[in-house]
DRENMARSE-349891 format. One record per residue: residue number from 1; x, y, z of N, C-alpha, C, CB in turn; residue in three letters. Coordinates in pm, whole numbers, plus 32768, in hexadecimal, padded with zeros to 4 digits. Glycine has a CB too. Example, Ala and Ser with C-alpha at 12.3 -4.5 7.8 and 13.67 -1.06 7.14 Angstrom:
! residues 2
+-----+------+------+------+------+------+------+------+------+------+------+------+------+-----+
:   k :  n.x :  n.y :  n.z : ca.x : ca.y : ca.z :  c.x :  c.y :  c.z : cb.x : cb.y : cb.z :   r :
+-----+------+------+------+------+------+------+------+------+------+------+------+------+-----+
:   1 : 8527 : 7DC7 : 830C : 84CE : 7E3E : 830C : 8528 : 7EB6 : 830C : 846B : 7E41 : 8389 : ALA :
:   2 : 8505 : 7F1F : 82C4 : 8557 : 7F96 : 82CA : 850A : 8003 : 8313 : 8580 : 7FC4 : 823C : SER :
+-----+------+------+------+------+------+------+------+------+------+------+------+------+-----+
***
This chain:
! residues 68
+-----+------+------+------+------+------+------+------+------+------+------+------+------+-----+
:   k :  n.x :  n.y :  n.z : ca.x : ca.y : ca.z :  c.x :  c.y :  c.z : cb.x : cb.y : cb.z :   r :
+-----+------+------+------+------+------+------+------+------+------+------+------+------+-----+
:   1 : 6A84 : 23D8 : 5902 : 6AD2 : 23A5 : 5915 : 6ADD : 233A : 58D8 : 6AD9 : 23A4 : 596F : UNK :
:   2 : 6A83 : 22FF : 5934 : 6A6B : 2282 : 5911 : 6A01 : 224F : 5868 : 6A26 : 2258 : 599E : UNK :
:   3 : 69F2 : 229E : 583C : 69AD : 227C : 57DE : 6A2A : 22A6 : 5776 : 6917 : 22C1 : 57D8 : UNK :
:   4 : 6A60 : 2317 : 5762 : 6AE2 : 231A : 5726 : 6B23 : 22BC : 570C : 6B29 : 2351 : 575A : UNK :
:   5 : 6B28 : 227B : 5777 : 6B8A : 21D5 : 5781 : 6B45 : 218F : 571C : 6B81 : 2167 : 5827 : UNK :
:   6 : 6AC7 : 219E : 573C : 6A82 : 2138 : 5709 : 6A8F : 210B : 565F : 69FD : 215F : 572F : UNK :
:   7 : 6A5D : 21B3 : 563C : 6A5B : 21D4 : 55B5 : 6ADB : 21D0 : 555A : 6A2A : 224F : 55B2 : UNK :
:   8 : 6B74 : 219E : 5586 : 6BC8 : 21A8 : 555B : 6BE7 : 214C : 5503 : 6C03 : 21BB : 55A1 : UNK :
:   9 : 6BF4 : 20BC : 5534 : 6BCC : 2074 : 54AE : 6B70 : 2072 : 544A : 6BBE : 201D : 54BF : UNK :
:  10 : 6AE5 : 2089 : 5474 : 6AAE : 20B2 : 53F3 : 6ACA : 212B : 539F : 6A3A : 20B9 : 5405 : UNK :
:  11 : 6B00 : 216E : 53A7 : 6B29 : 21E9 : 5351 : 6BBC : 2198 : 52FD : 6B57 : 2290 : 53CB : UNK :
:  12 : 6C03 : 2147 : 535D : 6C8E : 2104 : 5315 : 6C4F : 20B0 : 529F : 6CF5 : 2092 : 5388 : UNK :
:  13 : 6BE5 : 2076 : 52C1 : 6B9D : 202A : 5266 : 6B49 : 2061 : 51E6 : 6B4C : 1FE9 : 52B3 : UNK :
:  14 : 6B2A : 20B9 : 521B : 6AE7 : 2112 : 51A3 : 6B3E : 214C : 514B : 6A97 : 2183 : 51D3 : UNK :
:  15 : 6BB9 : 2166 : 5194 : 6C4E : 21A3 : 5150 : 6C8B : 215A : 50C2 : 6CD1 : 2189 : 51CB : UNK :
:  16 : 6C8E : 20C4 : 5136 : 6CE4 : 2097 : 50D2 : 6C8B : 2020 : 505F : 6D6C : 2051 : 5129 : UNK :
:  17 : 6BF5 : 2019 : 5041 : 6BBD : 2002 : 5004 : 6B8B : 2056 : 4FA7 : 6B8D : 1FD5 : 5036 : UNK :
:  18 : 6B84 : 20DB : 4FAD : 6B76 : 213A : 4F49 : 6C1E : 216E : 4EE3 : 6B2E : 21C0 : 4FA9 : UNK :
:  19 : 6C7B : 2129 : 4F23 : 6CF1 : 2115 : 4EFD : 6CE8 : 2083 : 4EC0 : 6D53 : 212C : 4F6D : UNK :
:  20 : 6CE6 : 204F : 4EBE : 6CC2 : 1FCF : 4E8C : 6C82 : 1FB8 : 4E05 : 6C72 : 1F9D : 4EE2 : UNK :
:  21 : 6C12 : 2025 : 4E2C : 6BCD : 2019 : 4D7D : 6C01 : 2076 : 4D43 : 6B27 : 202C : 4D5B : UNK :
:  22 : 6C31 : 20E2 : 4D7A : 6C5D : 212D : 4CE4 : 6CFD : 20F5 : 4CB7 : 6C64 : 21F7 : 4CFA : UNK :
:  23 : 6D2F : 20B9 : 4CE5 : 6DB1 : 205F : 4CDC : 6D70 : 1FFB : 4C80 : 6DF2 : 201A : 4D77 : UNK :
:  24 : 6D19 : 1FAB : 4C83 : 6CE4 : 1F54 : 4BF7 : 6CC8 : 1F8A : 4B97 : 6C77 : 1F0C : 4BFB : UNK :
:  25 : 6C89 : 202F : 4BA9 : 6C68 : 2067 : 4B2A : 6D0C : 20AC : 4AC1 : 6BEB : 20EE : 4B5F : UNK :
:  26 : 6D5B : 20CD : 4B50 : 6DEB : 20EC : 4B00 : 6E03 : 208A : 4AF9 : 6E60 : 2138 : 4B2D : UNK :
:  27 : 6E46 : 202B : 4B0B : 6EEB : 1FB9 : 4AE9 : 6E8F : 1F59 : 4AAF : 6F66 : 1F63 : 4B8E : UNK :
:  28 : 6EBC : 1F80 : 4A1D : 6E94 : 1F1F : 49AE : 6ED0 : 1EC2 : 4975 : 6E79 : 1F4F : 4955 : UNK :
:  29 : 6F6E : 1EC5 : 49A8 : 6FC7 : 1E9E : 4959 : 7054 : 1E5A : 49BB : 6FE3 : 1F20 : 48FA : UNK :
:  30 : 70B1 : 1E50 : 496F : 7141 : 1DF2 : 499A : 714C : 1EB1 : 49E1 : 71E4 : 1D8F : 48E5 : UNK :
:  31 : 7176 : 1ED2 : 4964 : 71E9 : 1F6D : 4990 : 7163 : 1FD7 : 49E7 : 723F : 1FE9 : 48B9 : UNK :
:  32 : 70F6 : 1FE1 : 49D1 : 709C : 2027 : 4A67 : 70B1 : 1FE3 : 4AE0 : 6FF1 : 2021 : 4A60 : UNK :
:  33 : 70DD : 1F67 : 4B0E : 70F1 : 1F2B : 4B82 : 7185 : 1F2D : 4B96 : 70B4 : 1EA5 : 4B84 : UNK :
:  34 : 71E2 : 1F22 : 4B5E : 727F : 1F59 : 4B66 : 7253 : 1FD5 : 4B96 : 72E7 : 1F62 : 4AD0 : UNK :
:  35 : 71F9 : 2069 : 4B29 : 7230 : 20F7 : 4B6E : 71B6 : 210B : 4BE3 : 7239 : 2192 : 4AEA : UNK :
:  36 : 715D : 20B8 : 4C3A : 7140 : 208F : 4C91 : 7193 : 208F : 4D07 : 711F : 2039 : 4C6F : UNK :
:  37 : 71BE : 2014 : 4CF0 : 7212 : 1FC4 : 4D45 : 7285 : 1FF1 : 4D74 : 722F : 1F5D : 4D11 : UNK :
:  38 : 72CF : 205F : 4D2A : 7334 : 20B3 : 4D24 : 7303 : 212A : 4D7A : 735A : 20D3 : 4C94 : UNK :
:  39 : 72A4 : 215E : 4D78 : 7285 : 21E5 : 4DA0 : 725B : 21AE : 4E4B : 71F8 : 223A : 4D30 : UNK :
:  40 : 7217 : 214C : 4E3C : 71D6 : 2119 : 4EC3 : 7280 : 2110 : 4F33 : 716F : 2050 : 4E9D : UNK :
:  41 : 72D6 : 20AF : 4EEC : 735F : 209F : 4F24 : 7377 : 2125 : 4F3D : 73CD : 2059 : 4ECA : UNK :
:  42 : 73A0 : 216C : 4EFD : 73BD : 2202 : 4EFE : 7396 : 2218 : 4F7C : 7376 : 2261 : 4E94 : UNK :
:  43 : 72EB : 2243 : 4F70 : 72EA : 229F : 4FDD : 72CC : 2244 : 5080 : 726A : 2316 : 4FB1 : UNK :
:  44 : 72F3 : 21C8 : 5099 : 72DC : 21A6 : 50FE : 7373 : 21A6 : 5122 : 7285 : 2134 : 5105 : UNK :
:  45 : 73F0 : 21C0 : 50C0 : 7473 : 21A0 : 50F4 : 74C3 : 2248 : 5114 : 74CC : 2132 : 5071 : UNK :
:  46 : 747B : 2290 : 50CE : 7489 : 22F9 : 50B7 : 742A : 2372 : 50CA : 74A8 : 22E8 : 505B : UNK :
:  47 : 7473 : 23FF : 50DA : 741D : 2462 : 512B : 73F3 : 24C9 : 50B4 : 7478 : 24B3 : 51B4 : UNK :
:  48 : 73F0 : 24AC : 5080 : 73DA : 24C7 : 4FF4 : 732A : 24EF : 4FEC : 740D : 2432 : 4F91 : UNK :
:  49 : 72DD : 256B : 4FCC : 7273 : 25A2 : 4FD0 : 7200 : 24F9 : 4F69 : 7291 : 2660 : 4F7D : UNK :
:  50 : 719A : 24CD : 4FB6 : 7151 : 2491 : 4F51 : 7134 : 24D1 : 4EC0 : 70E1 : 2479 : 4F8A : UNK :
:  51 : 7104 : 254D : 4EEB : 70F2 : 25A3 : 4E88 : 7155 : 25A2 : 4E06 : 70F2 : 261A : 4EC8 : UNK :
:  52 : 71DF : 25A4 : 4E22 : 7223 : 25BC : 4DD5 : 7240 : 2533 : 4D91 : 7280 : 2605 : 4E08 : UNK :
:  53 : 7210 : 24B7 : 4DBD : 7224 : 242D : 4D9E : 71C0 : 240E : 4D0A : 71F3 : 23CC : 4E32 : UNK :
:  54 : 7115 : 244D : 4D45 : 7099 : 2464 : 4CFD : 70D4 : 2487 : 4C7C : 7035 : 24D6 : 4D3B : UNK :
:  55 : 7166 : 2523 : 4C80 : 715A : 2545 : 4C21 : 71A7 : 2511 : 4BD6 : 7154 : 25A4 : 4C1E : UNK :
:  56 : 7215 : 24B5 : 4C1E : 7262 : 247D : 4BA6 : 7227 : 23FE : 4B87 : 72FC : 246A : 4BBF : UNK :
:  57 : 71CA : 23D6 : 4BB9 : 71A0 : 2353 : 4B77 : 712C : 2383 : 4B1A : 716E : 22D8 : 4BE9 : UNK :
:  58 : 711B : 23E2 : 4AFA : 70CA : 2425 : 4A77 : 7120 : 242B : 4A24 : 708A : 24B0 : 4A7D : UNK :
:  59 : 7191 : 2489 : 4A1D : 71C9 : 2497 : 49CB : 723A : 2413 : 4987 : 71F2 : 2506 : 49F6 : UNK :
:  60 : 7269 : 23A5 : 49EB : 7278 : 233E : 49CE : 7200 : 22BE : 4969 : 729A : 232B : 4A48 : UNK :
:  61 : 7185 : 22DD : 4999 : 7110 : 22B6 : 495B : 710F : 22E7 : 48BE : 7099 : 22F0 : 49AD : UNK :
:  62 : 7111 : 2370 : 48B1 : 710F : 23B1 : 484A : 7165 : 23A4 : 47C2 : 711B : 2412 : 4879 : UNK :
:  63 : 71E8 : 236C : 4834 : 727F : 2348 : 47E3 : 7277 : 22BC : 4798 : 730B : 2339 : 485A : UNK :
:  64 : 7234 : 227A : 4801 : 7244 : 21E0 : 47E7 : 71C6 : 21CC : 4776 : 722E : 2175 : 4887 : UNK :
:  65 : 716B : 21F1 : 47B1 : 70F4 : 21DE : 474B : 70D1 : 2209 : 46BD : 709B : 2209 : 4780 : UNK :
:  66 : 70EA : 2288 : 46C1 : 70C2 : 22E8 : 4646 : 7126 : 22ED : 45E5 : 70A8 : 237A : 466D : UNK :
:  67 : 71D7 : 22EF : 4608 : 7219 : 22FB : 45BE : 725B : 226A : 458B : 725D : 235A : 45EB : UNK :
:  68 : 7254 : 2206 : 45E3 : 727D : 219E : 45A9 : 7205 : 2155 : 4547 : 72B3 : 2149 : 4618 : UNK :
+-----+------+------+------+------+------+------+------+------+------+------+------+------+-----+
***
């Protein structure tokens, strides 16, 4: 139990580092920042499944970057 409690901050740090690395490559402009920020706020404020938010972000990105 003690080892598990000690490794919790390490696993959280590794998860955040991976997310940051992914975000650096995915968020390249102002519109991408807006889509990511909206998805982040919606995930925190609502009980929407994060998988649906990922799908919604992908659709929004396609609509904004390919069709514009």
